[in-house]
C-alpha positions in Angstrom: 19.0 159.8 160.5 16.8 162.1 158.3 16.0 160.8 155.4 15.7 162.7 151.6 11.9 163.3 151.1 12.2 165.2 148.1 12.0 162.8 145.5 9.9 160.3 147.2 6.6 161.0 144.8 9.1 160.7 141.6 9.4 156.7 140.9 7.9 155.1 143.7 9.8 151.7 144.2 12.5 152.4 142.2 15.2 154.0 144.8 16.5 153.7 148.2 17.1 156.7 150.0 18.4 154.2 153.4 20.5 152.6 150.8 22.4 155.1 149.1 23.2 156.9 152.2 24.9 154.0 153.4 27.0 153.6 150.1 28.0 157.1 150.7 28.6 157.4 154.5 30.5 154.3 154.4 32.7 155.8 151.5 33.2 159.2 153.3 34.9 157.0 156.0 36.9 154.8 153.3 37.0 156.5 149.9 39.0 153.3 148.9 35.6 151.3 148.2 34.9 154.0 145.3 36.2 151.6 143.1 34.1 149.4 143.6 30.9 151.2 143.3 32.4 152.6 140.2 32.8 149.5 138.6 29.2 148.2 139.8 27.6 150.9 138.1 28.9 154.6 139.8 26.7 157.7 139.0 24.2 155.9 137.8 23.1 154.0 141.0 22.5 157.1 142.9 18.8 158.1 141.8 19.0 161.3 144.5 20.8 164.0 142.5 22.4 165.3 145.5 24.0 162.0 146.5 25.6 161.6 142.5 27.1 164.5 143.0 28.6 164.1 146.7 29.8 159.9 145.2 31.6 162.1 141.9 33.2 164.3 144.3 34.5 161.4 146.6 35.9 159.7 143.6 37.5 162.4 142.2 39.7 163.1 145.6 40.0 159.4 145.8 41.7 159.0 142.2 43.4 162.4 143.1 45.0 160.5 146.3 42.9 163.2 148.4 41.5 163.0 151.7 37.9 162.6 151.5 35.9 162.7 154.4 32.6 164.9 155.4 35.0 167.7 156.1 36.8 168.0 153.1 33.8 166.7 150.9 31.5 169.8 152.6 34.0 172.0 151.9 34.0 171.0 148.0 30.3 171.2 148.4 29.9 174.3 150.5 27.8 176.1 147.5 26.1 173.5 146.5 22.1 174.4 147.3 20.9 170.9 147.5 23.6 169.8 150.2 22.7 172.8 152.0 19.1 171.8 152.1 19.8 168.3 153.6 21.8 170.3 156.5 25.4 170.7 154.9 28.2 168.9 156.5 26.2 167.6 159.4 24.3 165.8 156.9 27.3 164.2 155.6 28.9 163.7 159.3 25.4 161.8 160.3 25.5 159.7 156.6 29.3 158.8 158.1 28.1 158.0 161.3 25.2 155.5 160.6 27.4 153.8 157.6 27.9 149.6 158.1 30.6 147.5 158.0 32.6 147.2 154.5 31.2 143.8 153.6 27.5 145.1 153.1 28.6 147.7 150.7 28.5 145.8 147.8 25.8 144.1 149.1 23.8 147.6 149.1 25.5 148.7 145.8 23.9 145.5 143.9 20.0 146.6 145.2 21.1 150.0 144.0 22.0 148.3 140.5 18.8 146.5 140.3 16.7 149.4 141.3 18.7 151.3 138.6 18.2 148.8 136.1 14.4 148.9 136.7 14.3 152.9 136.3 16.3 152.5 133.0 13.3 150.0 131.9 10.5 152.4 132.8 12.1 155.5 131.2 12.6 153.5 128.0 8.8 152.2 128.1 7.5 155.8 128.7 9.4 157.2 125.6 8.4 154.3 123.9 4.9 155.1 124.6 5.8 159.3 124.3 6.8 158.4 120.6 4.0 156.2 119.8 1.6 159.0 120.9 3.1 161.3 118.7 3.4 159.0 115.8 6.6 160.4 114.2 8.4 157.4 114.4 7.9 154.0 112.5 6.7 150.9 114.8 10.2 149.4 113.9 12.2 151.7 115.0 10.4 152.3 118.2 10.9 148.7 119.2 14.6 148.4 117.9 15.2 151.9 120.2 13.6 150.2 122.8 15.5 146.8 121.8 18.8 148.8 122.2 18.0 150.1 125.5 16.8 146.7 127.2 20.5 145.3 125.6 22.5 148.4 127.5 20.6 147.9 130.9 23.1 145.0 131.3 25.8 147.5 131.6 24.5 148.8 135.1 25.9 146.6 137.7 28.2 144.1 135.7 28.6 141.7 137.9 31.4 139.6 135.8 33.6 141.0 138.4 37.1 141.6 138.2 39.8 140.1 135.5 42.6 138.4 137.1 46.3 138.9 135.8 46.0 135.4 134.4 43.3 135.7 132.9 44.7 138.8 131.4 48.1 137.6 130.6 46.7 134.5 128.9 44.6 136.7 126.6 47.3 138.5 125.7 49.8 135.7 125.3 47.2 134.5 122.7 46.8 137.2 120.8 50.9 137.8 120.7 51.5 134.6 119.8 48.7 134.4 116.7 50.8 137.2 115.5 54.1 135.3 116.2 52.9 132.3 114.1 50.8 134.7 111.5 47.9 133.7 112.1 45.3 136.6 112.0 42.3 134.8 112.9 41.7 137.0 116.3 42.1 140.3 114.4 40.9 141.5 110.9 43.4 142.8 108.8 42.4 145.5 106.0 44.2 143.9 103.2 46.3 147.4 102.2 49.5 146.2 102.6 51.3 149.2 103.6 48.4 150.2 105.9 48.4 146.7 107.9 52.6 147.8 108.5 51.0 150.5 111.0 47.9 148.9 111.9 48.5 145.1 112.2 44.8 144.3 112.5 41.8 145.9 113.8 40.9 143.6 116.9 37.5 142.9 118.7 36.0 145.4 120.9 37.5 148.5 118.9 35.8 151.3 117.4 38.1 152.8 114.4 37.3 156.0 112.9 37.8 156.2 109.3 37.6 160.2 108.1 37.8 161.8 104.7 36.5 165.0 102.2 34.2 163.9 99.7 36.1 162.4 96.9 39.2 161.5 99.3 38.1 157.5 98.7 37.2 157.0 102.7 34.5 154.8 100.9 36.2 152.9 98.4 39.0 152.1 101.1 36.0 150.8 103.6 34.4 148.9 100.7 38.5 147.4 99.9 38.5 146.5 103.8 35.3 144.7 103.7 35.9 142.7 100.8 39.0 141.8 101.7 38.2 140.5 105.1 35.0 138.5 103.4 37.3 137.2 101.0 39.3 135.4 104.3 35.8 134.2 104.6 35.4 136.7 107.7 31.2 137.4 107.7 30.9 141.2 107.2 27.9 143.5 107.9 27.8 147.1 105.9 25.3 149.6 107.1 25.2 151.6 103.6 23.8 154.6 104.5 24.4 156.5 101.8 23.7 154.4 98.7 21.4 151.5 98.4 23.0 147.5 99.3 22.6 146.9 94.7 24.8 150.1 94.4 27.3 148.7 96.7 27.2 145.4 95.2 27.9 147.6 91.7 31.1 148.9 93.3 32.1 145.6 94.7 31.7 144.1 91.5 33.9 146.9 89.3 36.5 146.2 92.0 36.3 142.3 91.2 36.4 143.0 87.5 39.8 145.0 87.9 41.1 142.2 90.1 40.6 140.1 87.3 42.4 142.0 85.3 39.8 143.3 83.0 38.3 146.6 85.0 35.1 147.3 84.2 34.6 151.0 85.9 30.8 151.3 88.0 29.8 153.9 86.2 30.1 152.2 82.9 27.9 149.6 84.4 25.1 151.6 85.0 25.3 152.8 81.2 25.7 149.6 80.2 28.9 151.0 78.3 30.8 147.2 77.8 32.6 145.6 75.5 32.0 141.8 75.3 35.0 141.0 77.2 34.2 143.1 80.2 30.8 141.5 80.2 32.3 138.1 79.9 34.5 139.2 83.5 31.5 140.8 85.0 29.4 137.2 84.5 32.5 135.4 85.8 33.5 137.4 89.0 29.4 138.0 90.1 29.2 134.2 91.3 32.5 135.1 93.3 31.0 138.4 94.8 27.7 137.3 95.1 28.7 134.2 97.5 30.8 136.5 100.2 29.6 136.5 103.3 28.5 139.9 103.4 25.2 141.9 104.5 24.0 145.1 103.9 21.4 147.1 106.0 20.1 149.7 104.2 19.3 153.8 105.3 15.7 152.2 106.9 18.3 150.9 109.7 19.6 154.8 110.1 18.6 155.4 113.9 21.2 154.0 116.4 18.7 151.1 117.8 17.2 149.7 114.8 21.0 149.4 113.7 22.2 147.7 116.8 19.0 144.9 116.4 19.9 144.6 112.8 23.1 143.6 113.2 22.8 141.1 115.9 20.1 139.6 113.9 23.5 139.7 111.1 25.3 138.2 114.1 22.7 135.6 114.5 22.7 134.1 111.0 26.5 134.1 110.5 29.7 134.1 112.0 30.1 137.7 112.1 33.5 139.6 112.3 33.6 143.2 110.9 31.2 146.0 110.9 31.4 148.8 108.9 29.4 152.0 109.2 29.0 154.6 105.9 28.7 156.9 107.7 28.2 158.0 111.0 27.0 161.3 110.2 24.2 159.9 108.5 22.8 158.3 111.8 19.9 159.3 114.4 19.7 158.8 118.2 18.1 160.6 120.8 19.3 163.8 121.9 18.6 167.4 122.2 21.2 168.6 119.9 23.3 167.3 117.2 26.6 167.3 119.8 24.2 165.1 122.0 23.0 162.6 119.2 26.4 162.1 117.9 27.7 161.7 121.4 25.0 158.6 121.5 26.1 157.0 118.3 29.6 157.1 119.3 29.0 155.5 122.7 26.3 152.9 121.1 29.1 152.0 118.3 31.4 151.3 120.9 29.7 149.5 123.0 28.3 147.5 120.0 31.7 146.7 119.3 32.8 145.2 122.2 29.1 143.7 123.5 29.1 141.7 120.2 33.1 141.1 120.2 34.0 142.8 116.8 35.6 145.7 115.3 33.7 148.3 114.3 35.0 150.6 111.2 32.8 154.2 111.0 33.3 156.5 108.5 33.2 159.9 109.3 32.5 163.2 107.0 34.9 166.0 108.2 34.5 169.7 108.5 34.9 171.8 105.5 37.9 174.2 106.8 39.9 171.7 105.1 39.2 173.3 102.3 40.3 177.0 103.5 44.1 175.6 103.9 46.9 175.2 102.0 48.1 171.5 103.1 44.7 169.7 102.9 45.8 166.7 104.9 43.4 166.2 107.6 44.1 166.4 110.8 41.9 165.1 114.5 40.2 169.0 114.6 38.4 168.5 111.1 36.5 165.6 112.4 32.7 167.4 112.5 31.0 167.2 115.9 34.1 164.8 116.6 34.2 165.5 120.4 33.0 161.8 121.8 34.2 160.2 118.5 37.4 161.2 119.0 37.9 160.0 122.3 36.0 156.8 122.1 37.9 155.9 118.7 40.6 153.3 119.7 42.3 153.8 115.7 41.4 157.3 113.7 42.4 157.2 110.5 42.0 159.9 107.1 42.3 159.2 103.6 43.7 161.9 101.2 44.1 162.1 97.4 46.1 165.3 96.2 44.5 164.4 92.6 41.3 165.1 93.7 42.3 168.7 94.5 44.3 169.1 91.8 41.7 168.4 89.0 40.1 171.4 90.9 42.7 173.4 90.2 42.8 172.4 86.2 44.4 175.7 84.3 41.9 177.3 82.1 42.7 177.3 78.3 43.3 180.8 78.2 46.3 180.5 80.9 49.9 180.7 80.3 51.6 177.0 78.6 53.9 177.1 81.4 51.3 176.7 83.9 49.5 173.8 81.8 52.9 172.4 82.3 53.3 172.8 86.0 49.9 171.4 86.7 50.3 168.1 84.4 53.7 167.9 86.3 51.9 167.2 89.7 49.2 165.4 87.9 51.2 162.8 86.6 52.8 162.4 90.3 49.6 162.1 92.0 47.4 160.4 89.3 46.0 157.4 91.3 47.8 157.4 94.9 46.2 157.9 98.0 47.5 158.3 101.5 45.6 156.7 104.8 47.0 158.5 107.5 46.8 156.8 110.7 46.5 159.9 113.8 45.7 157.7 116.4 46.6 154.3 117.2 45.7 153.8 120.8 47.8 150.0 121.0 50.6 151.3 118.2 52.5 153.9 116.2 51.0 156.5 114.3 51.8 157.1 110.5 51.3 157.6 106.7 50.4 154.6 104.6 50.8 155.4 100.6 48.5 153.6 98.7 47.6 153.0 94.9 44.4 153.6 93.8 41.7 153.5 91.2 38.2 155.3 91.9 36.7 154.2 89.0 36.6 151.0 89.8 36.8 151.4 94.0 40.2 149.6 94.1 43.0 150.5 96.6 46.1 148.6 97.6 49.3 148.9 99.0 52.1 148.4 96.7 54.3 151.9 98.2 54.9 154.0 95.4 58.4 156.0 95.2 
């Protein structure tokens, strides 16, 4: 059989054209084996781009129940210059004719997975060396990004194997009976009763997007969730990329004083504008807040590699059960365009939730297009640069406060009295109220949780309002 020679010098010793040909030849005789190859790494196993395209077409045909043999694949790639250079349909026939038995396909796939892992490591080292040479990244960021790549290497050729129905049923049964007993240790509840009635819990391995425009209260909702989880004894990591850890702690203290019945707005704390009773309440609640199992990652962890490294460090130090990222668009990642970077960030956040077996809640800024609509309740299309975020998220929830928009429409002093009366009536109905809109829940229903809120103290609770 002729071999592919045009890539021989690109990565010597890090690929095997022959092994790729053996796998493709076997699949051209029986495409049902494609699922095994896909599980062991899929298209990432193939170094030759023509081979990768052949494999993709075989998989597509197998999923659609279509015949995938040398003739049908050749017809699908009739205009492909790479296949034409190798001999077209005759090349596919030769691979099928020289294919090994079905028992050998896993061994070839395992061998290719090992080579793919080595290529990934080599690329990561080359990129790190280039970043060091350019001098545009801190050494810690280069190391963190390198560490992230090394952690993801295990995703290619993962040999955990298929999960039996017995094991899957056991895990599902454990979750069902834990919920039946009211034991929520397998998931994290928001602590906002009306939201918990729609989303019963945030489970390990799930990515939740919490979106909203500035002023919508999404940061308050996220902090409330984090504090409620920590008060239940769960370890929480908060990647606070917009505010310093001390600013976040001040908001947490403000929320605690409100819960203690002597609210101190966090703006008043900054000004020192407190009564003696408020100061006393602040001192009393500080001890409880300080001992919550919450860890902050500052904006120096904005790079996705640095964040993964920091979160893993927290996980080693505590029983981490929840990660909150505030917010996704402030993160950075490798990519030529912002869309590519957001895609990489979304995939990394989802992977982090699976690898660390924790739920991840990532805040997301929404598009300004909302402001041009009469009804300013967010929709899925309002997620900025959202393609991959929308796809990877298990839950997508939005925050909406009509009060915020009404404040921007306050009539001028010269406007008619009737206009002031109408505006005040609307304000009275909207004041201190928030809607948390569950737009997507992969394992449940959608709906709207009506909540009460006090933005001055970052407090959100779920008592249903009329």
